[in-house]
N, CA, C and O atoms as a Maestro MAE file, in Angstrom:
{
 s_m_m2io_version
 :::
 2.0.0
}

f_m_ct {
 s_m_title
 :::
 protein
 m_atom[212] {
  # First column is atom index #
  i_m_mmod_type
  r_m_x_coord
  r_m_y_coord
  r_m_z_coord
  i_m_residue_number
  s_m_chain_name
  s_m_pdb_residue_name
  s_m_pdb_atom_name
  i_m_atomic_number
  :::
  1 25 -11.584 -13.094 35.670 1 A "MET " " N  " 7
  2 3 -10.243 -12.740 35.659 1 A "MET " " CA " 6
  3 2 -10.089 -12.759 33.719 1 A "MET " " C  " 6
  4 15 -9.237 -12.066 33.163 1 A "MET " " O  " 8
  5 25 -10.762 -13.383 33.175 2 A "ALA " " N  " 7
  6 3 -10.117 -13.830 31.826 2 A "ALA " " CA " 6
  7 2 -11.100 -13.058 30.901 2 A "ALA " " C  " 6
  8 15 -11.709 -13.548 29.950 2 A "ALA " " O  " 8
  9 25 -11.181 -11.166 31.535 3 A "GLU " " N  " 7
  10 3 -11.686 -10.925 31.129 3 A "GLU " " CA " 6
  11 2 -10.957 -9.770 29.212 3 A "GLU " " C  " 6
  12 15 -9.800 -9.360 29.121 3 A "GLU " " O  " 8
  13 25 -12.133 -9.552 27.985 4 A "GLU " " N  " 7
  14 3 -11.061 -9.206 27.047 4 A "GLU " " CA " 6
  15 2 -11.372 -7.843 27.270 4 A "GLU " " C  " 6
  16 15 -12.316 -7.513 27.988 4 A "GLU " " O  " 8
  17 25 -10.457 -6.841 26.562 5 A "ILE " " N  " 7
  18 3 -10.997 -5.338 27.021 5 A "ILE " " CA " 6
  19 2 -10.718 -5.303 25.314 5 A "ILE " " C  " 6
  20 15 -9.784 -5.703 24.619 5 A "ILE " " O  " 8
  21 25 -12.191 -4.522 24.972 6 A "LYS " " N  " 7
  22 3 -12.112 -4.767 24.065 6 A "LYS " " CA " 6
  23 2 -12.627 -2.924 23.885 6 A "LYS " " C  " 6
  24 15 -13.511 -2.357 24.528 6 A "LYS " " O  " 8
  25 25 -11.569 -2.219 22.608 7 A "GLN " " N  " 7
  26 3 -11.250 -1.656 21.859 7 A "GLN " " CA " 6
  27 2 -12.579 -0.469 21.743 7 A "GLN " " C  " 6
  28 15 -13.573 -1.131 21.446 7 A "GLN " " O  " 8
  29 25 -13.009 1.187 21.878 8 A "GLU " " N  " 7
  30 3 -14.155 1.187 21.592 8 A "GLU " " CA " 6
  31 2 -13.629 1.773 20.502 8 A "GLU " " C  " 6
  32 15 -12.477 2.188 20.369 8 A "GLU " " O  " 8
  33 25 -14.839 1.799 19.439 9 A "GLU " " N  " 7
  34 3 -15.197 1.758 18.201 9 A "GLU " " CA " 6
  35 2 -15.692 3.156 17.908 9 A "GLU " " C  " 6
  36 15 -16.664 3.535 18.561 9 A "GLU " " O  " 8
  37 25 -15.032 4.177 16.800 10 A "PRO " " N  " 7
  38 3 -15.198 5.649 16.662 10 A "PRO " " CA " 6
  39 2 -17.248 5.363 16.416 10 A "PRO " " C  " 6
  40 15 -17.658 4.280 15.998 10 A "PRO " " O  " 8
  41 25 -17.704 5.907 16.579 11 A "ALA " " N  " 7
  42 3 -19.394 5.680 16.513 11 A "ALA " " CA " 6
  43 2 -19.755 6.139 14.925 11 A "ALA " " C  " 6
  44 15 -19.366 7.144 14.330 11 A "ALA " " O  " 8
  45 25 -20.485 5.237 14.531 12 A "ALA " " N  " 7
  46 3 -21.154 4.897 12.656 12 A "ALA " " CA " 6
  47 2 -21.124 6.784 12.377 12 A "ALA " " C  " 6
  48 15 -20.771 7.316 11.324 12 A "ALA " " O  " 8
  49 25 -21.611 7.535 13.678 13 A "GLU " " N  " 7
  50 3 -21.862 8.877 12.506 13 A "GLU " " CA " 6
  51 2 -20.442 9.044 12.061 13 A "GLU " " C  " 6
  52 15 -19.966 8.663 10.992 13 A "GLU " " O  " 8
  53 25 -19.865 9.641 12.994 14 A "ASP " " N  " 7
  54 3 -18.373 9.858 12.821 14 A "ASP " " CA " 6
  55 2 -18.010 9.424 11.819 14 A "ASP " " C  " 6
  56 15 -17.505 10.194 11.002 14 A "ASP " " O  " 8
  57 25 -18.127 8.151 11.550 15 A "LYS " " N  " 7
  58 3 -16.951 7.320 9.919 15 A "LYS " " CA " 6
  59 2 -17.954 7.930 9.063 15 A "LYS " " C  " 6
  60 15 -17.423 8.711 8.273 15 A "LYS " " O  " 8
  61 25 -19.581 7.828 8.903 16 A "GLU " " N  " 7
  62 3 -19.887 8.650 7.619 16 A "GLU " " CA " 6
  63 2 -19.644 9.887 7.143 16 A "GLU " " C  " 6
  64 15 -19.676 10.288 5.979 16 A "GLU " " O  " 8
  65 25 -19.208 10.895 8.920 17 A "LYS " " N  " 7
  66 3 -18.659 11.618 8.199 17 A "LYS " " CA " 6
  67 2 -16.988 12.335 7.750 17 A "LYS " " C  " 6
  68 15 -16.497 13.404 7.388 17 A "LYS " " O  " 8
  69 25 -16.644 11.128 8.020 18 A "GLN " " N  " 7
  70 3 -14.791 10.809 7.412 18 A "GLN " " CA " 6
  71 2 -14.871 10.265 5.997 18 A "GLN " " C  " 6
  72 15 -14.125 10.377 5.025 18 A "GLN " " O  " 8
  73 25 -15.866 9.722 6.176 19 A "GLU " " N  " 7
  74 3 -16.377 8.910 4.522 19 A "GLU " " CA " 6
  75 2 -16.624 10.136 3.359 19 A "GLU " " C  " 6
  76 15 -16.142 10.358 2.248 19 A "GLU " " O  " 8
  77 25 -17.608 10.789 4.196 20 A "GLN " " N  " 7
  78 3 -17.845 11.716 2.711 20 A "GLN " " CA " 6
  79 2 -17.072 12.843 1.985 20 A "GLN " " C  " 6
  80 15 -16.454 13.781 2.489 20 A "GLN " " O  " 8
  81 25 -17.268 12.502 0.567 21 A "PRO " " N  " 7
  82 3 -16.576 13.831 -0.407 21 A "PRO " " CA " 6
  83 2 -16.452 15.219 0.318 21 A "PRO " " C  " 6
  84 15 -17.124 15.644 1.258 21 A "PRO " " O  " 8
  85 25 -15.189 15.947 -0.512 22 A "MET " " N  " 7
  86 3 -15.470 16.994 -0.435 22 A "MET " " CA " 6
  87 2 -16.457 17.938 -0.815 22 A "MET " " C  " 6
  88 15 -16.904 17.804 -1.954 22 A "MET " " O  " 8
  89 25 -16.936 18.946 -0.053 23 A "THR " " N  " 7
  90 3 -17.809 19.660 -0.525 23 A "THR " " CA " 6
  91 2 -17.530 20.686 -1.309 23 A "THR " " C  " 6
  92 15 -16.362 20.991 -1.071 23 A "THR " " O  " 8
  93 25 -18.124 21.614 -2.384 24 A "LEU " " N  " 7
  94 3 -17.990 22.173 -3.403 24 A "LEU " " CA " 6
  95 2 -17.056 23.440 -2.684 24 A "LEU " " C  " 6
  96 15 -16.063 23.938 -3.214 24 A "LEU " " O  " 8
  97 25 -17.608 23.817 -1.390 25 A "THR " " N  " 7
  98 3 -17.292 24.823 -0.465 25 A "THR " " CA " 6
  99 2 -15.186 24.459 -0.448 25 A "THR " " C  " 6
  100 15 -14.153 24.961 -0.893 25 A "THR " " O  " 8
  101 25 -15.567 23.472 0.250 26 A "GLU " " N  " 7
  102 3 -14.145 22.827 1.107 26 A "GLU " " CA " 6
  103 2 -13.239 22.877 -0.913 26 A "GLU " " C  " 6
  104 15 -12.361 23.709 -1.140 26 A "GLU " " O  " 8
  105 25 -13.517 22.284 -1.571 27 A "LYS " " N  " 7
  106 3 -12.435 22.563 -2.718 27 A "LYS " " CA " 6
  107 2 -12.295 24.074 -3.107 27 A "LYS " " C  " 6
  108 15 -11.182 24.591 -3.008 27 A "LYS " " O  " 8
  109 25 -13.229 24.719 -3.489 28 A "ILE " " N  " 7
  110 3 -13.055 25.888 -3.614 28 A "ILE " " CA " 6
  111 2 -11.970 26.890 -2.609 28 A "ILE " " C  " 6
  112 15 -11.176 27.749 -2.991 28 A "ILE " " O  " 8
  113 25 -12.301 26.377 -1.065 29 A "VAL " " N  " 7
  114 3 -10.952 26.913 -0.536 29 A "VAL " " CA " 6
  115 2 -9.272 26.101 -0.304 29 A "VAL " " C  " 6
  116 15 -8.174 26.494 0.089 29 A "VAL " " O  " 8
  117 25 -9.829 24.813 -0.787 30 A "THR " " N  " 7
  118 3 -8.747 24.040 -0.905 30 A "THR " " CA " 6
  119 2 -7.906 24.951 -2.007 30 A "THR " " C  " 6
  120 15 -6.788 25.436 -1.831 30 A "THR " " O  " 8
  121 25 -8.586 25.036 -2.976 31 A "ALA " " N  " 7
  122 3 -7.992 25.407 -4.453 31 A "ALA " " CA " 6
  123 2 -7.534 27.263 -3.983 31 A "ALA " " C  " 6
  124 15 -6.358 27.598 -4.122 31 A "ALA " " O  " 8
  125 25 -8.095 27.822 -3.698 32 A "ILE " " N  " 7
  126 3 -7.470 29.220 -3.172 32 A "ILE " " CA " 6
  127 2 -6.527 29.013 -2.224 32 A "ILE " " C  " 6
  128 15 -5.749 29.966 -2.233 32 A "ILE " " O  " 8
  129 25 -6.239 28.202 -1.407 33 A "LEU " " N  " 7
  130 3 -5.338 28.081 -0.585 33 A "LEU " " CA " 6
  131 2 -4.101 27.916 -1.388 33 A "LEU " " C  " 6
  132 15 -3.156 28.696 -1.499 33 A "LEU " " O  " 8
  133 25 -4.282 26.780 -1.913 34 A "ILE " " N  " 7
  134 3 -2.772 26.033 -3.263 34 A "ILE " " CA " 6
  135 2 -2.307 27.380 -3.571 34 A "ILE " " C  " 6
  136 15 -1.242 27.880 -3.210 34 A "ILE " " O  " 8
  137 25 -3.667 28.166 -4.617 35 A "ALA " " N  " 7
  138 3 -3.344 29.446 -5.504 35 A "ALA " " CA " 6
  139 2 -2.267 30.307 -4.515 35 A "ALA " " C  " 6
  140 15 -1.283 30.745 -5.110 35 A "ALA " " O  " 8
  141 25 -2.353 30.574 -3.145 36 A "TYR " " N  " 7
  142 3 -2.065 31.325 -2.716 36 A "TYR " " CA " 6
  143 2 -0.811 31.681 -1.814 36 A "TYR " " C  " 6
  144 15 -0.363 32.691 -1.269 36 A "TYR " " O  " 8
  145 25 -0.327 29.789 -1.978 37 A "VAL " " N  " 7
  146 3 0.952 29.821 -1.472 37 A "VAL " " CA " 6
  147 2 1.626 29.995 -2.130 37 A "VAL " " C  " 6
  148 15 2.676 30.608 -1.940 37 A "VAL " " O  " 8
  149 25 1.042 29.252 -3.675 38 A "ILE " " N  " 7
  150 3 1.535 28.984 -5.421 38 A "ILE " " CA " 6
  151 2 2.559 30.675 -5.098 38 A "ILE " " C  " 6
  152 15 3.750 30.908 -4.892 38 A "ILE " " O  " 8
  153 25 1.571 31.352 -5.182 39 A "SER " " N  " 7
  154 3 1.926 33.041 -5.272 39 A "SER " " CA " 6
  155 2 2.709 33.660 -4.815 39 A "SER " " C  " 6
  156 15 3.387 34.511 -5.390 39 A "SER " " O  " 8
  157 25 2.787 33.138 -2.971 40 A "LEU " " N  " 7
  158 3 3.958 33.344 -2.347 40 A "LEU " " CA " 6
  159 2 4.743 32.987 -2.877 40 A "LEU " " C  " 6
  160 15 5.517 33.919 -3.091 40 A "LEU " " O  " 8
  161 25 5.305 31.518 -3.546 41 A "ILE " " N  " 7
  162 3 6.663 30.875 -3.469 41 A "ILE " " CA " 6
  163 2 7.036 32.283 -4.609 41 A "ILE " " C  " 6
  164 15 7.777 33.226 -4.332 41 A "ILE " " O  " 8
  165 25 6.380 32.102 -5.755 42 A "TRP " " N  " 7
  166 3 6.393 33.027 -7.115 42 A "TRP " " CA " 6
  167 2 6.974 34.373 -6.266 42 A "TRP " " C  " 6
  168 15 8.117 34.707 -6.578 42 A "TRP " " O  " 8
  169 25 6.523 34.910 -5.569 43 A "LEU " " N  " 7
  170 3 6.824 36.426 -5.402 43 A "LEU " " CA " 6
  171 2 7.524 36.360 -4.315 43 A "LEU " " C  " 6
  172 15 7.628 37.575 -4.146 43 A "LEU " " O  " 8
  173 25 8.072 35.921 -3.469 44 A "ALA " " N  " 7
  174 3 9.743 35.934 -3.102 44 A "ALA " " CA " 6
  175 2 10.555 35.437 -3.752 44 A "ALA " " C  " 6
  176 15 11.697 35.880 -3.624 44 A "ALA " " O  " 8
  177 25 10.272 34.097 -4.909 45 A "GLY " " N  " 7
  178 3 11.224 33.723 -5.908 45 A "GLY " " CA " 6
  179 2 11.126 34.821 -7.276 45 A "GLY " " C  " 6
  180 15 11.827 34.536 -8.247 45 A "GLY " " O  " 8
  181 25 10.382 35.888 -7.331 46 A "SER " " N  " 7
  182 3 10.620 37.406 -8.169 46 A "SER " " CA " 6
  183 2 12.058 37.725 -8.048 46 A "SER " " C  " 6
  184 15 12.696 37.518 -7.016 46 A "SER " " O  " 8
  185 25 12.740 38.426 -9.533 47 A "SER " " N  " 7
  186 3 13.718 38.955 -9.597 47 A "SER " " CA " 6
  187 2 13.361 40.446 -8.864 47 A "SER " " C  " 6
  188 15 14.300 41.097 -8.405 47 A "SER " " O  " 8
  189 25 11.947 40.976 -8.767 48 A "HIS " " N  " 7
  190 3 12.435 42.323 -7.754 48 A "HIS " " CA " 6
  191 2 12.444 42.250 -6.403 48 A "HIS " " C  " 6
  192 15 12.424 43.158 -5.572 48 A "HIS " " O  " 8
  193 25 12.490 40.583 -6.210 49 A "TRP " " N  " 7
  194 3 12.928 40.757 -4.967 49 A "TRP " " CA " 6
  195 2 13.731 40.176 -4.096 49 A "TRP " " C  " 6
  196 15 13.877 40.320 -2.882 49 A "TRP " " O  " 8
  197 25 14.186 39.557 -4.816 50 A "PHE " " N  " 7
  198 3 15.790 38.502 -4.557 50 A "PHE " " CA " 6
  199 2 16.069 37.990 -5.773 50 A "PHE " " C  " 6
  200 15 16.411 36.832 -5.531 50 A "PHE " " O  " 8
  201 25 16.134 38.189 -7.084 51 A "GLY " " N  " 7
  202 3 16.788 37.649 -8.074 51 A "GLY " " CA " 6
  203 2 17.085 36.470 -8.057 51 A "GLY " " C  " 6
  204 15 18.211 36.176 -8.456 51 A "GLY " " O  " 8
  205 25 16.079 35.285 -7.539 52 A "ILE " " N  " 7
  206 3 16.162 34.188 -7.982 52 A "ILE " " CA " 6
  207 2 15.316 33.472 -9.484 52 A "ILE " " C  " 6
  208 15 15.654 32.306 -9.687 52 A "ILE " " O  " 8
  209 25 14.454 33.960 -10.341 53 A "TRP " " N  " 7
  210 3 14.472 33.737 -11.286 53 A "TRP " " CA " 6
  211 2 13.740 35.109 -11.585 53 A "TRP " " C  " 6
  212 15 13.463 35.421 -12.743 53 A "TRP " " O  " 8
  :::
 }
 m_bond[211] {
  # First column is bond index #
  i_m_from
  i_m_to
  i_m_order
  :::
  1 1 2 1
  2 2 3 1
  3 3 4 2
  4 3 5 1
  5 5 6 1
  6 6 7 1
  7 7 8 2
  8 7 9 1
  9 9 10 1
  10 10 11 1
  11 11 12 2
  12 11 13 1
  13 13 14 1
  14 14 15 1
  15 15 16 2
  16 15 17 1
  17 17 18 1
  18 18 19 1
  19 19 20 2
  20 19 21 1
  21 21 22 1
  22 22 23 1
  23 23 24 2
  24 23 25 1
  25 25 26 1
  26 26 27 1
  27 27 28 2
  28 27 29 1
  29 29 30 1
  30 30 31 1
  31 31 32 2
  32 31 33 1
  33 33 34 1
  34 34 35 1
  35 35 36 2
  36 35 37 1
  37 37 38 1
  38 38 39 1
  39 39 40 2
  40 39 41 1
  41 41 42 1
  42 42 43 1
  43 43 44 2
  44 43 45 1
  45 45 46 1
  46 46 47 1
  47 47 48 2
  48 47 49 1
  49 49 50 1
  50 50 51 1
  51 51 52 2
  52 51 53 1
  53 53 54 1
  54 54 55 1
  55 55 56 2
  56 55 57 1
  57 57 58 1
  58 58 59 1
  59 59 60 2
  60 59 61 1
  61 61 62 1
  62 62 63 1
  63 63 64 2
  64 63 65 1
  65 65 66 1
  66 66 67 1
  67 67 68 2
  68 67 69 1
  69 69 70 1
  70 70 71 1
  71 71 72 2
  72 71 73 1
  73 73 74 1
  74 74 75 1
  75 75 76 2
  76 75 77 1
  77 77 78 1
  78 78 79 1
  79 79 80 2
  80 79 81 1
  81 81 82 1
  82 82 83 1
  83 83 84 2
  84 83 85 1
  85 85 86 1
  86 86 87 1
  87 87 88 2
  88 87 89 1
  89 89 90 1
  90 90 91 1
  91 91 92 2
  92 91 93 1
  93 93 94 1
  94 94 95 1
  95 95 96 2
  96 95 97 1
  97 97 98 1
  98 98 99 1
  99 99 100 2
  100 99 101 1
  101 101 102 1
  102 102 103 1
  103 103 104 2
  104 103 105 1
  105 105 106 1
  106 106 107 1
  107 107 108 2
  108 107 109 1
  109 109 110 1
  110 110 111 1
  111 111 112 2
  112 111 113 1
  113 113 114 1
  114 114 115 1
  115 115 116 2
  116 115 117 1
  117 117 118 1
  118 118 119 1
  119 119 120 2
  120 119 121 1
  121 121 122 1
  122 122 123 1
  123 123 124 2
  124 123 125 1
  125 125 126 1
  126 126 127 1
  127 127 128 2
  128 127 129 1
  129 129 130 1
  130 130 131 1
  131 131 132 2
  132 131 133 1
  133 133 134 1
  134 134 135 1
  135 135 136 2
  136 135 137 1
  137 137 138 1
  138 138 139 1
  139 139 140 2
  140 139 141 1
  141 141 142 1
  142 142 143 1
  143 143 144 2
  144 143 145 1
  145 145 146 1
  146 146 147 1
  147 147 148 2
  148 147 149 1
  149 149 150 1
  150 150 151 1
  151 151 152 2
  152 151 153 1
  153 153 154 1
  154 154 155 1
  155 155 156 2
  156 155 157 1
  157 157 158 1
  158 158 159 1
  159 159 160 2
  160 159 161 1
  161 161 162 1
  162 162 163 1
  163 163 164 2
  164 163 165 1
  165 165 166 1
  166 166 167 1
  167 167 168 2
  168 167 169 1
  169 169 170 1
  170 170 171 1
  171 171 172 2
  172 171 173 1
  173 173 174 1
  174 174 175 1
  175 175 176 2
  176 175 177 1
  177 177 178 1
  178 178 179 1
  179 179 180 2
  180 179 181 1
  181 181 182 1
  182 182 183 1
  183 183 184 2
  184 183 185 1
  185 185 186 1
  186 186 187 1
  187 187 188 2
  188 187 189 1
  189 189 190 1
  190 190 191 1
  191 191 192 2
  192 191 193 1
  193 193 194 1
  194 194 195 1
  195 195 196 2
  196 195 197 1
  197 197 198 1
  198 198 199 1
  199 199 200 2
  200 199 201 1
  201 201 202 1
  202 202 203 1
  203 203 204 2
  204 203 205 1
  205 205 206 1
  206 206 207 1
  207 207 208 2
  208 207 209 1
  209 209 210 1
  210 210 211 1
  211 211 212 2
  :::
 }
}
């Protein structure tokens, strides 16, 4: 009756995957997405569209 309930720990492989640094491809994709979002914000605020700046 006095059994302890142990929580399942993620597999060692999962931990290794989570701790790996970003690959070059992931860094490039992240940089492109950030640049895209910044360009959308700039375009939406440009005087050509709404005259915000």
